[in-house]
N, C-alpha and C positions, 0 to 999 in steps of 0.2 A: 094812375098812371107812374112811372120812374122814373124817374129822371136818368137822363142820357145821360151826362156828361159827369155820372159821380159810377165809374163799376166797379167790379170788385177786387178790384187792388185796392184802389183807395179807400175802400167802404170799408175795407181788411186794416186797413191801418189803421183807420179811425177809431173802430174797434178795438185792434190790438194794447194802443197806447190809453185806451180808457181800460178797459177790465183786463189786461196783459196775462188773458187766458186763450182769446181768441188767436188764432195765428196770421202775422202778416206777410201776405203775398209776395213774399220776394223770392228776382229771378233767385239771385243767388241759394237761393236753400230754399227754394226748389228743384235745385239741377244739384242739388244735395241728395236728395233724394233721387232724381232720373238725371242721372249725369248724360249728356247730348240729347234733350226731349225738346222737342219745335213746340215753345213757350207761347201759350194762348192764353190771353186777358181772358174770360166767360167763369161768366158761375161753377161753369159744370168742368173746368178746371180746379177751380180754390174748392168747392167741394170734394173731386179728388181729394187733394194737396193736403187740405184740413181732415181729411178721412184716413192717409196713411198715417198721417203724424199725432191721429188719435190711439190707432191704431196701436205705434210704435211708443208711444208712453203707456200703453197700458201694457205691452207685452219685456218692458223695460221696470215697470211698478212690480209691487209685491201683487199678489191675489190677497182679495178683500180677506177671506177667510182664512189665511196670515198674518194679516192685521188685528185685526178686531182680538182685542181680551177676551179673555171670557165674562168678563164684567160685562161687557159691548154687548156681548153676543144674548145675558141673561135681561139684559136691561131694552134689546129688541129698539136699541136704535141704530137709525139709521144711518149712513158714513155716504150721501148725495156726495156732498164738502171734496173738492180735492185734500189726497190724501200729504201733510208734510211731513218729512220728518225730525228728528228730537233737535235739527241746528232752526228750523222750521222752511226746507225748501222743500217743496210743492214742485214735479215736474208737468210740468202745462206743454199743452200743447206752441202756447207762445216762445215759451225759453225754449223749448226744443228746434226751434225754426232757428232764434234767434243763433242755436250754439251750431245746427246745419249752415247759417250765414257766414260765422267766425269762422269754420273747419272750410269752407268755399273759399275764403282771404284771404285766408292763411294759405293753401294750396297757391292759389292766382299770385299769391306773393313767392313761394320760393320757385316756385317755373320762370317766377319774370326774372331773380337772381340770378336760374342757371341761363337763361339768354341771356343774361345783361356779362356775367361771364365767359362764354363763348363767344361773344362776341370784341371782348377782351384780350381774350384767347387769340382769335385770327389778327386780331389789329397789330398785339406785339407784333406776330409771327411775321406782320407783314411787314414790319419796322425794323426787322432781324433782314430779313431780306434785306431791305431795300441799302440798312447799311453794308454791308458785306457784297453788295455789288458795289455799293459807290469806293471801297475798300479797294476792291480788283483791279475797279477802272484806276486809281490813283496807282493803285502800283503800274499797271501794263503802260499807263504814259511817263512813270521814273524813267522808262525801260526805253519809250521813245524816241526818237531826233526831234526837231523842232520841224522840220518838214513833213514829218508823219503824223505827229500830234494838228497839222494845220487842215493834212489831209481827212484826214478824221473826222474833223469841225465841218467840212465841208460836206461830208455822207451825211 
């Protein structure tokens, strides 16, 4: 019987930390694949997410025939392990998920900065408008007599 206290997201986190291959079911990386998706935290959704990452890794990687040297083909060696480039980097579903998470967070930060700038610009515009109104009122008051000022204050 399965323990219901650990769902697919938590289990994927534990496995991702341990293996560095199995992708973590993070909201941000899932939204990086399917923007606007209503997220569900069940096994069916996790498998769909993991499969999408695996397919993308495969499409970004080289074909096995292109990567194998002639010697490897003669030896009949099997190349089931993740392929590393000359720097020792291998694109795994976990790494791709992390990249999607980073991209999502960077875009989110850019949107927040844009919103903040819009709010700041509106605040500055309102402040300038208030200052110009105050200036106009003070200029009008200079032209008024003291009786007119008292009448204006009563209104």
